C-alpha positions in Angstrom: 43.3 115.5 -55.5 45.3 112.5 -56.6 47.0 112.3 -60.0 44.9 110.7 -62.7 41.6 111.3 -60.8 40.7 114.6 -62.5 38.1 115.3 -65.2 39.1 116.9 -68.5 36.5 119.6 -69.0 34.7 120.7 -72.1 35.6 124.4 -72.7 33.4 125.5 -75.5 36.0 127.6 -77.3 38.4 124.7 -77.3 36.0 122.1 -78.7 34.9 122.0 -82.4 31.1 121.5 -83.0 29.8 117.9 -83.1 29.4 116.2 -86.5 26.5 117.7 -88.4 26.1 120.5 -85.9 26.3 124.2 -86.5 28.0 126.3 -83.9 26.2 129.6 -83.6 28.2 131.1 -80.7 30.9 130.1 -78.2 32.6 132.0 -75.4 35.3 130.9 -73.0 36.0 134.4 -71.6 39.7 134.2 -72.5 39.9 137.7 -73.9 37.5 139.9 -72.0 33.8 140.7 -72.5 33.9 141.8 -76.2 30.4 141.3 -77.7 28.6 141.3 -74.4 26.3 144.0 -73.2 25.7 144.5 -69.4 22.5 146.2 -68.1 21.1 146.9 -64.6 17.4 146.8 -64.0 15.9 149.9 -62.4 15.5 151.1 -59.7 18.4 149.4 -58.1 20.1 149.1 -54.7 23.4 147.5 -53.8 24.8 148.2 -57.3 25.8 148.9 -59.9 26.4 145.5 -61.5 30.0 144.4 -61.4 30.6 142.1 -64.4 34.3 141.3 -65.2 36.5 138.7 -66.7 39.3 137.2 -64.6 41.4 134.0 -65.0 39.3 132.8 -67.9 35.8 133.2 -66.5 33.1 135.8 -66.2 32.1 136.9 -62.7 29.5 139.2 -61.2 30.5 140.6 -57.8 27.8 143.2 -56.9 24.8 142.6 -54.6 22.6 144.6 -57.0 18.8 144.1 -56.9 15.7 146.1 -58.0 13.7 147.7 -55.2 10.4 147.9 -57.1 8.4 144.7 -56.8 11.5 143.0 -55.6 9.8 139.7 -54.7 7.8 139.6 -57.9 10.6 140.4 -60.4 13.8 139.1 -58.6 15.9 141.2 -61.0 19.2 143.1 -60.6 21.7 142.9 -63.4 22.1 140.9 -66.6 24.4 140.5 -69.6 23.6 139.4 -73.1 25.2 138.5 -76.4 24.4 137.0 -79.8 21.7 137.6 -82.3 18.1 138.6 -81.5 17.2 136.7 -84.7 18.2 133.3 -83.4 15.2 130.9 -83.3 15.8 127.2 -82.6 19.0 126.4 -80.6 20.5 124.7 -77.6 22.1 127.2 -75.1 24.6 125.7 -72.7 26.6 127.4 -70.0 28.7 126.3 -67.0 28.0 128.3 -63.8 28.9 128.5 -60.1 27.5 130.6 -57.2 29.0 131.2 -53.8 26.0 133.3 -52.9 22.5 131.8 -52.2 20.5 134.5 -54.0 19.2 134.6 -57.5 21.2 133.4 -60.5 20.2 132.1 -63.9 20.2 132.2 -67.7 18.2 134.3 -70.3 17.3 133.0 -73.8 15.3 134.2 -76.8 16.3 137.6 -75.4 14.8 140.5 -77.5 15.5 143.3 -75.1 15.6 144.1 -71.3 11.8 143.7 -71.1 11.2 140.7 -73.3 12.9 137.3 -72.8 12.6 133.9 -71.2 14.7 133.0 -68.2 15.5 130.1 -65.8 16.3 131.4 -62.3 17.4 129.6 -59.2 17.3 131.0 -55.7 18.2 129.4 -52.4 17.9 132.1 -49.7 14.8 131.6 -47.6 15.0 135.2 -46.4 14.5 136.2 -50.1 11.5 133.8 -50.7 13.6 130.8 -51.6 14.2 128.1 -52.3 12.9 127.8 -55.8 13.7 127.2 -59.5 11.5 128.9 -62.0 11.1 128.9 -65.8 9.5 132.3 -66.7 8.8 134.6 -69.5 9.0 138.4 -69.4 6.7 140.2 -71.9 6.7 144.0 -71.9 8.3 143.9 -68.4 5.8 141.6 -66.8 6.9 138.1 -65.5 4.8 135.0 -65.9 5.9 131.7 -64.3 5.6 128.8 -66.8 6.9 126.1 -64.5 8.5 125.9 -61.0 9.9 123.6 -58.4 11.1 124.1 -54.8 14.0 121.6 -54.2 15.8 121.8 -50.8 19.0 122.5 -52.8 18.0 125.0 -55.5 21.5 126.1 -56.5 23.8 123.1 -57.1 27.1 123.0 -55.2 30.2 123.9 -57.1 30.2 124.1 -60.9 27.1 123.0 -62.7 25.7 123.2 -66.2 22.4 124.7 -67.4 20.9 124.1 -70.8 17.9 125.7 -72.5 16.8 123.9 -75.6 14.2 125.9 -77.6 12.5 124.4 -80.6 9.5 126.2 -82.1 7.1 126.6 -79.2 8.8 123.9 -77.0 11.2 124.9 -74.2 13.2 122.3 -72.3 15.5 123.0 -69.4 18.3 120.7 -68.3 20.3 120.9 -65.1 23.6 119.0 -65.1 22.4 117.2 -68.2 19.2 116.0 -66.6 15.8 117.2 -67.8 14.3 119.7 -65.3 11.1 120.3 -67.2 9.5 121.2 -70.5 6.8 123.7 -71.5 5.0 124.9 -74.6 4.9 128.7 -75.1 4.8 130.8 -78.2 5.1 134.5 -77.0 8.7 135.1 -78.0 9.9 133.3 -81.1 13.5 134.4 -81.4 16.3 136.1 -79.4 19.8 136.2 -78.1 21.3 134.6 -74.9 22.2 136.0 -71.5 23.1 135.6 -67.8 21.5 137.2 -64.8 22.0 137.9 -61.1 19.6 139.0 -58.4 21.3 140.1 -55.1 24.0 137.6 -55.9 27.6 138.8 -55.6 29.2 135.4 -56.1 28.3 134.4 -59.7 30.8 132.8 -62.0 30.2 131.8 -65.6 32.1 129.9 -68.3 31.9 127.7 -71.4 29.0 129.4 -73.2 27.9 127.4 -76.3 25.0 127.9 -78.7 24.3 125.3 -81.3 21.4 125.0 -83.8 21.0 121.3 -83.2 20.3 119.6 -79.8 23.4 119.6 -77.6 23.3 119.3 -73.8 26.2 119.8 -71.4 26.6 117.1 -68.8 27.6 117.9 -65.2 31.0 119.6 -65.4 34.1 118.8 -63.6 36.0 121.7 -62.1 37.2 124.5 -64.4 40.7 125.3 -63.4 42.1 128.7 -63.1 45.7 129.3 -64.2 48.0 128.1 -61.4 51.7 128.4 -60.9 53.8 125.3 -60.4 53.8 123.9 -56.9 55.5 120.9 -55.3 53.4 117.8 -54.3 54.1 114.2 -53.3 57.6 114.8 -52.0 59.6 111.6 -51.2 63.3 110.6 -50.8 63.4 109.5 -54.5 60.6 111.5 -56.1 58.8 114.8 -56.5 55.5 115.8 -58.0 55.0 119.2 -59.7 51.4 120.4 -60.2 50.1 123.4 -62.3 47.0 124.4 -64.2 46.5 125.9 -67.6 43.3 127.6 -68.8 43.3 125.8 -72.1 44.4 122.2 -72.7 48.1 121.9 -73.1 50.7 119.2 -73.3 52.9 119.9 -70.3 56.6 119.2 -70.0 59.2 119.4 -67.2 62.9 119.5 -67.7 65.0 118.7 -64.6 68.4 117.5 -63.4 71.0 118.0 -60.7 72.6 120.9 -62.6 71.2 124.1 -64.1 71.5 122.5 -67.5 69.0 119.8 -66.4 68.9 117.2 -69.2 66.0 114.9 -68.2 62.5 115.4 -69.5 59.1 114.4 -68.3 56.2 115.1 -70.7 52.5 114.5 -71.2 51.1 112.6 -74.1 47.9 114.5 -74.4 46.7 118.1 -73.7 45.0 118.6 -70.3 44.1 121.5 -68.0 45.4 120.1 -64.7 49.0 118.9 -64.8 50.8 116.6 -62.3 54.3 115.7 -63.2 55.7 112.7 -61.3 59.5 112.8 -61.3 60.9 109.4 -60.1 64.2 107.8 -59.6 65.7 110.8 -57.9 68.5 110.9 -55.3 67.7 111.3 -51.7 68.4 114.7 -50.0 69.5 116.2 -53.3 68.9 119.6 -54.9 67.3 119.5 -58.4 66.8 122.2 -61.0 63.6 122.2 -63.0 61.7 124.2 -65.6 58.0 123.9 -66.6 56.6 124.3 -70.1 53.1 124.4 -71.7 53.0 123.4 -75.4 56.7 124.1 -75.5 56.3 127.6 -74.0 58.2 128.2 -70.7 55.9 128.7 -67.7 58.7 129.3 -65.3 62.4 130.2 -65.1 64.8 127.6 -63.8 63.6 126.7 -60.2 65.0 124.3 -57.6 63.6 121.8 -55.1 65.2 119.2 -52.8 64.2 115.6 -52.2 63.3 114.4 -48.7 66.2 114.2 -46.3 67.1 110.8 -44.6 65.9 110.1 -41.1 69.4 110.8 -39.7 69.7 114.2 -41.3 71.4 116.8 -39.0 69.0 119.6 -39.7 65.3 119.9 -40.7 63.5 123.3 -40.9 59.9 124.0 -41.6 57.5 127.0 -41.6 54.1 127.0 -39.9 51.2 129.4 -40.3 47.5 129.5 -40.6 44.2 131.4 -40.8 45.6 133.3 -43.7 43.2 133.0 -46.7 41.9 136.5 -47.0 43.8 137.7 -50.2 44.8 141.0 -48.5 48.0 143.0 -48.0 48.7 141.4 -44.7 48.6 137.9 -46.1 51.0 139.0 -48.8 53.3 140.7 -46.4 53.6 137.5 -44.3 54.1 135.5 -47.5 57.0 137.8 -48.6 58.7 137.3 -45.3 58.4 133.5 -45.4 59.9 133.5 -49.0 63.2 134.7 -47.4 63.4 131.7 -45.2 65.2 128.5 -46.1 62.9 125.5 -45.2 62.4 121.9 -46.1 58.6 122.0 -46.0 55.7 124.0 -44.6 52.6 123.3 -42.5 49.4 125.3 -42.8 47.2 124.9 -39.8 43.9 125.5 -41.5 41.5 128.1 -42.8 43.5 128.0 -45.9 40.4 129.9 -47.1 39.3 132.4 -44.6 36.0 132.7 -46.6 34.0 129.6 -47.5 36.5 127.2 -49.0 35.6 127.8 -52.7 38.6 129.7 -54.1 42.1 128.5 -53.3 43.9 130.2 -56.2 43.2 133.6 -54.6 43.8 132.5 -51.1 46.7 130.1 -51.3 48.3 129.2 -54.7 48.8 132.8 -55.8 50.0 134.4 -52.5 52.4 131.6 -51.8 53.5 130.7 -55.3 57.2 131.5 -54.7 57.2 129.3 -51.6 55.2 126.4 -53.2 57.5 126.3 -56.2 60.5 125.2 -54.0 59.1 123.4 -50.9 56.0 121.2 -50.4 53.4 122.6 -48.0 51.1 120.3 -46.0 47.8 121.9 -45.0 45.1 121.1 -42.4 41.4 121.5 -43.0 40.0 124.5 -41.1 36.4 125.2 -40.4 36.2 127.8 -43.2 37.5 125.2 -45.7 34.4 123.2 -45.1 31.6 125.8 -45.6 31.2 125.7 -49.3 30.9 121.9 -49.9 32.2 120.1 -46.8 35.8 120.5 -48.0 35.2 118.8 -51.3 36.8 121.8 -53.2 39.7 121.7 -50.8 40.2 117.9 -51.4 40.1 118.5 -55.1 42.5 121.4 -55.3 45.2 119.9 -53.0 47.2 116.9 -53.9 48.1 115.4 -50.5 49.2 112.1 -48.9 46.5 109.5 -48.1 48.3 106.9 -46.0 45.3 105.7 -44.1 42.9 102.8 -44.5 40.2 105.2 -45.5 42.3 106.6 -48.4 41.3 110.1 -47.4 43.4 113.2 -47.7 41.7 114.7 -44.7 44.4 113.2 -42.4 47.8 111.8 -43.2 51.5 111.6 -42.1 54.7 112.7 -43.6 58.4 112.2 -42.6 61.2 114.7 -43.4 64.5 113.9 -41.9 64.0 112.9 -38.3 60.7 114.8 -38.1 57.5 112.8 -38.1 54.5 115.0 -39.0 50.9 114.0 -38.4 48.1 116.1 -39.9 44.6 115.7 -38.6 41.1 117.0 -39.4 39.3 118.2 -36.3 36.2 119.1 -38.4 35.2 115.4 -38.5 35.0 112.7 -35.8 38.2 112.0 -33.9 36.6 110.4 -30.8 38.0 107.0 -29.7 35.5 105.0 -31.8 36.3 106.9 -35.0 38.5 105.8 -37.9 40.6 108.9 -37.5 41.4 108.2 -33.8 42.4 104.6 -34.5 44.6 105.8 -37.4 46.2 108.3 -35.1 47.1 105.7 -32.5 48.5 103.5 -35.2 50.6 106.4 -36.6 52.0 107.2 -33.2 52.9 103.6 -32.6 54.3 103.0 -36.1 57.9 101.9 -36.9 58.4 105.0 -39.0 57.5 107.3 -36.1 59.8 105.4 -33.8 62.7 106.0 -36.2 62.3 109.7 -35.8 63.6 112.0 -33.1 60.7 114.5 -33.2 56.9 114.2 -33.5 54.8 117.1 -34.7 51.0 117.0 -34.8 49.0 119.7 -36.6 45.3 120.4 -36.8 43.0 123.4 -36.8 41.2 123.7 -33.4 43.3 124.2 -30.3 42.6 122.6 -26.9 42.9 125.9 -25.1 43.5 129.5 -26.0 43.8 132.9 -24.3 42.6 135.1 -27.2 39.1 135.2 -28.5 36.6 135.9 -25.7 33.8 133.8 -27.1 35.9 130.7 -27.6 38.1 129.0 -25.0 39.3 126.0 -27.1 37.9 122.7 -28.3 36.5 120.5 -25.5 36.8 117.3 -27.6 40.4 118.0 -28.3 41.1 118.4 -24.6 39.1 115.2 -23.8 40.3 112.8 -26.5 43.6 114.1 -28.0 45.5 115.8 -25.2 45.9 112.6 -23.2 47.1 110.7 -26.3 49.7 113.3 -27.0 51.0 113.0 -23.5 50.9 109.2 -23.4 52.9 108.9 -26.7 55.4 111.6 -26.1 54.4 114.0 -28.9 56.8 116.9 -28.9 54.9 119.7 -30.6 51.3 120.4 -31.4 50.5 123.2 -33.9 47.0 124.8 -34.2 45.2 127.7 -35.7 41.6 128.9 -35.5 42.5 131.5 -32.9 43.9 134.5 -34.7 46.9 135.1 -32.4 50.2 133.5 -31.4 50.1 131.4 -28.3 52.6 129.0 -26.7 52.5 126.8 -23.6 53.5 123.4 -22.3 51.0 121.0 -20.9 52.0 117.6 -19.6 55.4 117.8 -21.4 53.8 118.6 -24.8 54.5 122.0 -26.3 51.4 123.6 -27.9 51.6 126.5 -30.3 48.7 128.4 -31.9 50.0 130.1 -35.1 46.8 131.6 -36.5 48.1 135.0 -37.5 48.6 134.5 -41.2 46.3 137.3 -42.4 42.8 137.1 -40.9 41.6 139.7 -38.5 43.2 139.4 -35.1 41.4 138.3 -32.0 41.5 140.1 -28.6 42.3 138.8 -25.2 39.7 136.6 -23.7 41.0 134.8 -20.6 44.1 133.7 -18.7 45.2 130.0 -19.2 47.7 128.9 -16.6 50.0 126.8 -18.8 50.0 129.3 -21.7 53.1 131.4 -21.1 53.2 133.5 -24.3 50.3 135.2 -26.1 50.8 137.8 -28.8 47.9 139.5 -30.7 50.0 140.0 -33.9 50.1 138.7 -37.5 53.0 136.4 -37.8 54.5 133.1 -39.0 56.5 130.5 -37.1 59.8 128.9 -38.0 60.8 125.5 -36.5 64.2 124.0 -36.8 65.5 120.7 -35.5 69.3 120.3 -35.2 69.9 116.9 -33.8 68.3 116.7 -30.4 67.5 120.5 -30.2 64.4 122.1 -31.5 64.4 125.9 -31.9 61.2 127.8 -32.5 61.1 131.5 -33.6 57.9 133.4 -34.4 58.1 136.7 -36.3 55.5 139.4 -36.8 54.7 141.4 -40.0 57.8 143.6 -39.5 60.0 140.5 -39.1 60.5 141.3 -35.4 60.8 138.2 -33.1 57.7 137.9 -30.9 58.7 134.5 -29.4 61.8 132.3 -29.3 62.6 129.2 -27.4 64.4 125.8 -27.5 63.7 122.3 -26.5 66.6 119.9 -25.9 66.1 116.2 -25.9 69.1 114.5 -24.2 68.6 110.8 -23.5 71.3 108.1 -23.5 70.3 104.6 -22.4 73.8 103.8 -21.1 72.5 100.7 -19.4 69.1 99.0 -19.0 70.0 96.1 -16.7 66.7 94.4 -15.8 64.8 96.7 -18.0 62.0 94.1 -18.3 62.3 92.9 -14.7 60.0 95.2 -12.6 62.0 96.6 -9.7 60.4 97.2 -6.4 59.9 101.0 -6.2 60.2 104.3 -8.1 63.6 105.9 -7.4 65.7 108.8 -8.8 69.4 109.0 -7.8 71.4 112.2 -7.3 73.0 113.2 -10.5 76.6 112.2 -11.0 79.0 114.0 -11.2 77.7 116.9 -9.2 79.0 119.6 -9.6 79.6 118.9 -13.3 80.9 120.4 -16.5 79.5 119.9 -19.1 77.8 116.4 -18.6 75.9 114.8 -15.7 73.8 111.7 -15.5 70.5 110.9 -13.7 69.7 107.2 -12.9 66.0 106.4 -12.3 63.9 103.3 -11.6 60.6 102.6 -13.2 58.4 100.1 -11.2 55.9 99.8 -14.1 55.5 100.4 -17.8 54.7 104.1 -18.1 55.3 107.4 -19.7 58.5 109.2 -18.6 59.1 112.9 -18.8 62.5 114.3 -17.7 63.0 118.1 -17.8 65.6 120.5 -16.5 64.7 123.9 -15.0 66.8 126.8 -14.2 66.7 128.6 -10.8 63.7 130.7 -11.7 61.7 127.8 -13.0 62.2 128.1 -16.8 62.5 124.9 -18.8 66.0 124.7 -20.3 66.1 121.1 -21.6 63.8 118.1 -22.1 65.8 114.9 -21.7 63.1 112.3 -22.4 59.4 112.2 -23.2 58.1 108.7 -24.2 56.8 105.4 -22.9 59.2 102.9 -21.3 58.9 99.4 -19.9 59.6 98.8 -16.2 63.3 98.9 -15.5 66.4 101.0 -14.5 67.6 103.7 -16.9 70.2 106.6 -17.3 69.4 110.0 -18.7 72.3 112.2 -19.6 72.4 116.0 -19.8 75.1 117.7 -21.7 74.7 121.3 -20.7 75.2 124.3 -22.9 74.1 126.8 -20.3 75.7 129.3 -17.9 77.0 128.3 -14.5 74.4 127.9 -11.8 72.0 125.7 -9.9 69.6 123.6 -12.0 66.8 121.2 -11.1 66.0 117.9 -12.8 62.4 116.8 -12.5 61.5 113.1 -13.4 57.9 112.3 -13.8 56.4 108.9 -14.5 52.9 107.9 -15.1 51.8 104.2 -15.5 50.2 103.1 -18.8 47.7 100.9 -17.0 46.4 103.6 -14.6 46.2 101.0 -11.8 49.0 102.5 -9.7 49.9 106.0 -8.8 52.1 108.4 -10.8 55.4 109.5 -9.3 57.8 112.4 -9.5 61.1 113.5 -8.0 63.3 116.6 -8.2 67.1 116.6 -7.9 69.3 119.7 -7.8 72.5 120.0 -9.9 75.3 122.5 -10.0 76.9 123.5 -13.3 80.4 125.0 -12.9 82.2 126.6 -15.9 
């Protein structure tokens, strides 16, 4: 969600009645369920009803339904409030359902056997889809009007209105007339809400007025959300937070704990996005957040983005975490102890259906998000509710692509160039995302950086998860691109395990152990050298030309640790653009050596060059180069920080054109200390 593109909502309790209008009743569920009566219809199964108020909204979380004449009555549990003497009124409520079974409103409610209702049901297994306006007289339902739209329960939050005037009843959905009938059986009554076999109902902003008033389609109703960092840059930082009632936000900030600079809002809003500008690069700032003058936080800190030549950059990576359970919180507490410049979440931020990110992200990671920006990927679960529209609304992310979408983007921190992709949508060579990826890999910003990290949800290959061996489209369309452009590290999730391997000079890590249930072993993959069926997170640190990766499990024990060293010095490039006659790799000089030796190689074509050093038992100890070069003659230098012994340097070249054969050569070297 970008700043300024949010909707300020109408919360009934916060808005005075319109001119000339009498407000009979209003409820924003900010102080419990006082005045409401909950009842379950009998005989029931799957119950009892579970009505509760949390984070400023009413929810019903039980799958309760009546077993007698189930598909005639479609009843389960309901809740009502107000006066049974109310006659003519408009009854408005905002609602949301993450279940596809029955949900609706009650009006002119006399008692549990006598009322009108408007019910919506989607589930075909339970006789849906349908929308029905009905009356219940002495326990018997009669349908007054009905329809069967393909989408009977609107996505996300929506509004329902019942306007009752004498014998005329008019129903509105999102401010649009659904239908009108004339019926005189029940002349007066209170208002209510109902669920049939629906454990995902949420309700808010109840308003009853004696003159006509109709809610339009609502924007999102925010839950309370702790401050979190967004839009990090060398000279700026964004801070987002939500309040459950409109407030005028304020942020005090500065380079010392006394702060001294103020950012403030001119009008009350629910969703706050402070944009702090004119900051100093690579500098620690102190800040404190206020709502209507009341502190929301203690004094916190953040750091602006480091320059491209920064000595050290550290980030955390994890995924498949959004389950709101003890395991997720345990991993979060461990990550809180780490010092990092940013975080990468590799998807399934929600491990459910992508409808509730306060429970699965903003609350569990609030202490991390308050001090470092986190850049998430879209996982498959994040799309289930509404094709990731809730995800895109709840996260404020970069959108540096021609499509201005936050589904894929880049971010630079120090010498680390991060590319975040969305593998739930098209990334084949004809797609906009693929063309953007090629442009990002060839960009001047990326070429300034030492390290390139690509993140997305679905791995190319995996050893865990017997029913899933990896994504074929990723193998076909992305793996060759990563090799061609010399990507250093690819981070994935989806598989609930830790896996690591090197394929064609690119290191692949699956870090999908953030909280979801673990997978089991499925198959052996040759290039995957580490596989751990454990909950975990991954810490990646770049210090100059060395990348160190450490993965820790839920007890903080190390389950994997390795280094990649990039050592390339173009000491000379005589004739670099004059194609020599043949591929050639010289013997390293000096040899034996301590601590530095040099390999000279000849490229007969423009191509991808990968130079790696192995120890005597075949383990990679250094990567000296991994990128595309023009034809020419080059030097690669290795400054060894290793024990004495025999080492092997392998030089591999692959032409860009594909019209000539690839080449490789191996030379032995002796390190003496």
